[in-house]
N, C-alpha and C positions, 0 to 999 in steps of 0.2 A: 252438712252442706258440702258438696263436692267443689273443689277448686278448679276453675276452668283451665284448659291447656294453655301453656305459654305460647304466644304468637312470636316466634323468633324472627320471622321476616319483618314484622312491624318494628320489633326492637332494633334490629340491625339498621333499618331505614332511618329510624329516629336518631340513633347514635351517630350514623354517618352524616345526617343533616346537621346535627348539633356540632359535630367536629368541623364540618365545612363552614358553619356559621362562626366558628371561633369562640365557643362558649364552654367547651369541655375538653378534656385531655390536653390541658395547657401545661406549660412548664414555668416555674418561677425562675427567672433569670438573675435574681439577686445574688450578690457575692456572700451575703449573710442574711439571716432571717431573724426579725425581731418579733414575729407573731402578729404584727399589725399591717405591715405594708408588703405587698407582692410587687414584682416587676415582670410584666408580660409584654413582650415586643416593645421594649423600651418605654413602657407606660406604667406608672405607679397606680396600684389598685389597693383600696382598703379592704382587708380580708374579713368578710362576713360569712365564711364557710369553715371556720376553724373550730374544731371540737375540743381544743385544749382550754376549757372554759375558765380555769383558774390561772392560766398563763404559766403553768409549771414547766412547759416545754422549753422555756428559755431561762429557767431559774438557775442561778449560779451553783446552788447546792447540788442540783442534779447533774450538772456538767462535771463538777469536781468528783462526784461519786462514780460517774462513768469512767473518767480518766484514771482515777485511783485503781479501780478494778481492772482496767485494761493493762496498766503498768504491772500490777501484782500478779495477775493470772493469765495474761496474754489475750490474744484476740478471740480465741475459741477454746472451749473445753469440749473436745470432740468425742463425747461418749454419751450414750443414752443414760438418762437419770435412773433408769431401772437398774442399771449396773452400779454406777457411781456418778455423783455430781458434786459440784462445788458446794461448800458449806454456806455460801451466800444464799442458796435456795432456802435452807432451813432458817437462816437469819431473817430472810424476807417473810417467810410464812409466820414466824413467831410475831413479827411486827404486825402483819395483817390480821392475825388472831386478836391482837389487842385492839386494832381499829374496828373490826367487825363484831368482836365478842364471841366468835364461833370458830370452827375448825376450817382452815383454808388450805388450798392446794393451788400452786401457781402452774400455769401452762404457757406455752409459747405465744398463743393468741387466744382471744375469746372464742373464736370459731373452733379452734382445736380443743378448747375446754369443753364446749358442747359436744363435739365429736367424741371426746374421751368419756364423758359422763353419761350421756343419754342412753347409748346402747348397753351400758353396764347396769344402770339403776332401773331400767325398764325391762320387763320380761316379755316373753312371747305371749303370755296370757294376760297382758295389760292392754288398756285402751288409752291412746293419746288423743286429746282434744286440743287442737291448735286454735289460738286466736287468729282471726283472719289477717291481722297485721303483724303477727309475731315475726321477728327478724329472720331473714333468709338463712343465716347461719344455724339457727335452731331447726328450721325446716329441713335443711340439708342433713343434719345429724339424725333427724327423725326418719329420713329415707333409709338409713342404715338399719335402724330399729325395725323398719318394715320388712326388710329382707330376712329378719330373724323371726317373722311371724306376727309382730305387734300390729294391731289394728289402729287405724288413724282416721279421725274425722275432724271437722272444722266448724266453728261457730262464728257469728258476726262479732265484730270488735267490742270487747268489754261487756258482752251481754251475759250477765250473771243469771238471769232468768232462764235463758236457753241452756246455759251450762248446768244448772241444777236439774233441768228437765232431762238432760243426757244422763246425769248421775243417777237419778231416780229410776230411769228405764234400764240402765246398763249395769248397775252396781253388783247385781247377783251373777252376771255373766263373766266378769273379769276379776282378777286378783286385785288390781289397782286401776284407778282411772287418773290419768295425769292431765292437768291443764297446763299448757305451755304458752307463756305470754312474755312481753317485755315489761320491765319495771317502769321505765320512761321510754316512750316510743320515739324512735330516732327521726321520723319524718314530721309528725304533727306536734311532737313535744308534749303529748298528753300522757298521763300515768295510768297504770293498771288499777282496777278497783280492789286494792289490797284488803280493805275492810271486809268486803263481800267474799273475797277468796278465803280469808281467815275464818269467817263464819261457816263457810261450806266445809272447810277442813275440820273444824270443831264438830260439825254435825255428822259428817260421813268419815268413818275411820279408814276407808280404803281410797279416799280422795287425796291426791297429792298435787303439788305445783312445782314446776320448774320455771324460774323467772330469769330472763336475761336483762340485767340492770346495767348494761354497758354504759349508757349515757347518764346514769344516775349517780355514779361513783364520784366521790371527792367534793363536788361542789355543794353538797348539802349533807347535813347530819353531823353529829358529834364525831370528831376525828375524820370527817369525810366518809362515814360508813355507807352513805348512799341513800338514794330516794326511797327504796323499798324498806330498808332497815330503819330509816328515820321515822317511818310511819308505824310500823309494827315490828316486834321482835321476830326473829326467824322461827317459823312454825316447825315443830318436829316432823311435819309432813311436807317440808319445802326444801328445795335446793336452789341456790343462786349461782349465776355466773356473772362476773363483772369484768370491766375492761380497764387496764392500766394505760390504754392508748388514747384515752379521752382526757378528762380533767385531771387524772393522776399524773399525766405529763410524760409517760415513758411508753413502753410497749409490753404486751403480755396480757394473759387472762388470769382471773382469780375465781376459782370455784369455792363456794361457801357451803359447808355441810352442818347439819344440826348435831351430828355425833362424830366422834373420832373413828368409829367403825365404818361409817359410810365413806368418810374421806379415804381410809386405808383401802377399801374395796376398789375405789376408782383409781387410786395410785397404783394398785397392783394389776388392774385389768384394763385401764384406759388405754386405747390404742396409741394415741399420739405420745403418751408418757412412756410407752414401751419402745416404739419404733422410730420416733422422731428425735431430732437433735434438741438440745436444751436452749433456753433463752441465752442469747449471746452475752458474753462476759461483761462487756461495757454496759449493755442495757441492764443487766442484772444489778450492777453496781449503782446505776441511776435509780433503779426501782427501790433498792434499800434506802438510798438517800431520800427519795420521795416519801416512803413510808415513815421514816424518822421525822420528816417535816410535818407529816399529818398528825403526829402526836404532840406537836407544839402549838402555841397560840398563833403561829404564822398562818395556819390554815384558816383560822377564824377571821383574820384580817383580810385574806384573799376572798373568802366567802362573802364578807360584808361589802367589799368593793363590787363584786359581781352582782349581789342583790340590788345595790343602788343602780347599777347599769340596767339590769332587767326591769326594774321599776320605771326608770326613765323611758326605756324603750316602749314599754306597755302604754305609758301615758301619751307618748307621741303617736303611737299606732291609733289610739282612740281619738286623739285630737285631729288626726288627718282622715279618720274614717276608713282606714285601710281594711281589706277583707281578711282579717285574721280568723282562722277557722277553729282554733282552740284557744281557750282563755285561761288555762292553767299556768301556774307560776313556774317557769323553767327558762333556761337560756336558749331554747329552740322555738323559733317562730315560723309558722307556715301560712302563706297567703294564697288563697284560692285564685286561680287565673281564669277559670272558665273554659279554656280550650288549650290544646297543645300550642296552637299558633300564638296565643296571647302569652303563654309562658316563655316561648322562645323570644318573642319581641321584648318582653320586660327584662329578661336576663341579659340580652344583647345590649339594650339601651342602658341598663345599669352598669354594665362593663364599660361601655363607651364613656359613661359619666364618671368612671373611676372607682366602681364598687364591684367586688367579686362576690356573687351570691350563687346558690345552687339551683339549677333547674330540676324539677321533679315531675317526671312523666312516667307513664307505664313502661316497665313493670315495677318501678319503685313505689308507685301508688296506683290505685285502681284507675281505670281508663277515664272515668268522669271527674277525677280529682286532680288534674294537672295543676301545678302551682309553683311557687317560689319559696325556697327555704332559706332562712337567715339564722345564724347563730351568733350569740354575743359572748365575748370573752373579756377578761380584764385588760387585754391588749387594746381594746377599743376605747375611744373617748366619747364623751357626751356630744361633742361636735360631729364626730363620725356618724353617730346615730341620727342626729338631727338632719345632717346633710343627706344621708342615704334615704331616710324615710320621706323627706320632702321631695326628693327626686322620684321615688317610687310613686308617691301620691300624684305627681304631675303626669307620669306615664299612664297611670290607671285612669285618671280623669280624661286624658286624651282618647283612650280606648272607649271609655264610656260615652264621650261626645260623638264618637264615630259609630255608636251602636254595636260595638263588638264585645262589650263587657256588661254582664247581667248579674248583679249581686244576688238577687232573689234566687236565681237558678243555682248559683254557686253555693249559697247557704243550704239550699234544699239538698243538693248533692252531697254535702258534707254533714247533713243532718244537724246543722248548727244554726243558731239564731244570731242576727246582727246585734252587736252591743250598742246600746243607745247611750 
């Protein structure tokens, strides 16, 4: 399935319109940030677009870890890690090995992790099969692999039948076939079909998976090992990339390999690990502090608080009959809007009512799938959730009364059924 060309003119017009409407590219004017309340143009907004699901971004342990590293090692260790790096890198990776149970390699960002790993682990005689909704950072890294001769195709979202069809038809033409997907998808909050992926890897020896589990890390699994590893162990034919910039509470990427040899290969040849600067010193100190916290019962306490908030959010969504298009259990909620105009209207009115939420239009989502994205963190309260969802319900009811909102069409476009 060939991906259509990006309509940059439409994107620019949409972004410009949203900027003029005052719903994107805003600045928090607060003198300090508590994770819950933003201040925009002297107005307080409850933050429902925060991806620090466990609230570790404001944890005292992480702040102290960053300050300590800054004092001891300075603001920057200005050398490529390929030559020499701070010992904090190895300390962090040893802790991440304990968290995941496998061989880890830290990178400056998740995006740079994919850019380092994919062109190295994929050869010119491999085929990459992209999930239609895999994150843009993976797709960008794949473009580099393409310049090396790797062939690329695409299938519809989470379609294991179509994937196996590709494997059966192409397995004798290529050394390896790679399926690249998200563990937990950042827009809709749905997960990859990990069971089906494992079955295919067990059945076909040259089938491999590269999974971006950026939004799955920390908030779920023992020691916060993440959405994908919580469901199945790391397959010998799988590589993961995760993000410390979401629920982990800091910045940076984490590559997870099934063997020490695969890790060393990317460490030696990965472009951003050779040519780019390291993780900033203070950030690295906070990363170590977060990893240590993950290995204590504190992570369980925070996970349980988040689970209760997610459960309450879901209950209220169904009570209000809101157009949720995915019903998996995660801190990410996506509501279909039916049109770009509706999504602009809802986001603007939510902001006017004191709630900051994300607008999701093309190219973040397919052209027919405009909507509103909300995320829940432990910074939020039950009252925040009740007030935000009751406000959204009233806005959608108004659009419905005006004949501008058609639930049946929305669910059809998302291939989802309304929950009764």
